[in-house]
C-alpha positions, 0 to 999 in steps of 0.5 A: 816423873821423878825429880833429878837429884841436881833439881832437888838441890837447886830447888832447896836453894831457890825455894822453888819446885821444878815444874812450878808454873811461870805462866797461867794454864793455857798460855801460848808461850813455850816456857810456862814452867820453871826448871833449874837448868842454867841456860847458856848465854849466847856468845858466852861470858867472853863477849866483850862490848865494843867502844861507843866509837868503834865504827865512827873512829878513824881506824875503822872508817879508813879500813872498812870497804862495804861489800855484800848485803846479808840478812840475819834472821830468826825462824820458828815453826809450829802451832798448826791450826789444823791440829791445835791439840798437838804441839808441833814443829820447833814450838812443840819441841820447845814446849817439851824441853821447857826452853826457848828454841829458834833457828838463827842464820844468815841469808843473802836473799833479799826476799826472806820469804823465799828462804822460809819457803826453802826451809818449809820444802826441806822440812828443816829439823823435822828428823828425830828418833821416836821415844822407842828409838825409830827414825821419824819425821815430825809434824810442823816443820813445813810451817817456818816463819820469821820472828821479830828481833827486838833488842833493847838497845840499838846497834852502835853509831855507824854500825854496818848492822841495822835493825829491820822488820824480822831481820838484821841487815848487815853490810859485810866488808868487801873481803868477807864472804857470806859463807865465812861470815855465816860460819863465824857467826855460828862459831860465836854462838856455838855454846848455845847450839841446841844439839851439842848442848843437848849432848852435854852433861847439863843437857842430858840432865835436863832431858831426864828432868823434863822426861824427853829422850835425847833422840827425840830432842836432837834434830836433823834435816833430810836434803834431797839431791834428785833421787838421792837423799842425805840426812844432816844435823840441824846446826842452826838451832839455838837456845835463843829468845829474840825479844830479850838480851839474846837479841842484843847479844846477837847484834853485838856478835855481828858487829864484833865479827865485822869490827875484828875482821876489818881491823885485824888483817890476819882475817884477810885469807879466805877460809874454805869448807868442803861439804861431805853432802856435796861429795867431798870426803874431808875439809881443806887442810887446816880448816874446820870439818863440816861434820863438826860445825 
């Protein structure tokens, strides 16, 4: 594998060689080698902190009316004990990309294990292209597991976001739907979404550097509707580490969405998304096209 020119420049500046070891040989972590690629920060550089009394001050306390309970979860899959020599699932992809990749999403199901069973049934993210350009369904995407979310700092005092085992529990405002909250979360995290990042100039340089084709890395999911199948891009995969400051940023993003919704009345009008997979041809006028999400 030849080193990309950008990697050579970065290596000369940092004094490190691309591919130099970070963890001992045989370590179970996905990122065991150093590469000069700058990972996107979840939420972008514009993610501003809230005031310490954001949820205990009179403006929020007066305006906030609690609504539905939802859960933000982080999922991963792979490491099949039946074939331990093959890096499968999302873990296998992370090992090949030399980057941490997880699924981050919202569910209203109280028992999140049911959500994991659904992901296993759909084999979420399994579809890709082989190195020679043929469609394939990769192994290991039927073994989804919920990950611990371990921020270094707790949510703010009075926050409608609380930390629970393997999830964040979020009490939405009464006039904010689960669907809309999910879309707003994705919108705030979009800069770290896997597929769009891979297609960017930086992502393509990184793929060449680690020796993986773009088609192998971009993930899709096959959804069944009776006898009909459709393939959709896996939109909820992110360059995300649930045990670092990414977890803190996830908590803050959820808090910002709710705080902004409650104190800015212009968010009171519900937004809608039509799904092409459910038979609709385009989005409602003035709303995001699902094909772009």
